[in-house]
N, C-alpha and C positions, 0 to 999 in steps of 0.2 A: 428432854425435849431440846432440840438444837436451836430452834428459833423462838423468839418471843411472839406472843399473839399481838397482832396489829391493833392499835387503838382505833376506835370508831371515828368516822368523820365528824367534823364539828356540827353539821346539820343533823346528824343522827345521834348526837351525844345525849340529848334529853329524852329521846323516844325509846320505848321498849322494843325489843326485837320481835319481828313478826314472822310467823311461819310462812314459808314460800308456798304459793299455790301452784297446782299443776295447770298447764295450759289446756284450754278447752278445744274441742274438735268441732268443726263446722258440721251441721247436720247432714249435708250432702256427701260428706266424706265417710260417714259411718257405714260399715258393712252390715246392712240389715238382712238382705236376702241373697247373699252371695253363695251360700252353701246350697248346692243343688239347683242353682239358677241356670237358665238357658243361655248358652253362648251364641252369639251371632257371627263369630269369626272362627274359621277353621284353621288349624295348624297345618303346616306344609305337608306333613306325612298324611294327615287326614284328607287333604285336597287331592293328593296323588292317589290314595286309595279309592276315593270317590270317582275320580276320572277313569281309573282302571275298571271299576264296576260299570261305568257308563260306556266304556269302549272308546273313550276319547284320549287315552294315553298311549303313546308309541314307545316301545321299549328302546332304551338308550337316549330318550329325550331328557333334556336338562330340567331339574326341578326348580331352577331359578327362573323367575318371570312367568309363573303359571297364570293361566287365565282365571278370571273371577269365577268362583264356584259357589252356587247357592246350596245351602244345606237342605236336604229333603226332610221335612218334619213328619 
């Protein structure tokens, strides 16, 4: 070993070493029902496909700045 182990701080000198705990995750951040869940937002290629099916897409039109598109359930 090239380096010596660092001595403990004075405040920690008399205390036994404790095991480090993992951080907890807030309950709203847990992914409970994400698998197979319904999405409310379409990706760009899905929006273009839907507009083509509805006849609202003009060939050569830019896919940037598409109008809002509601998904048919």
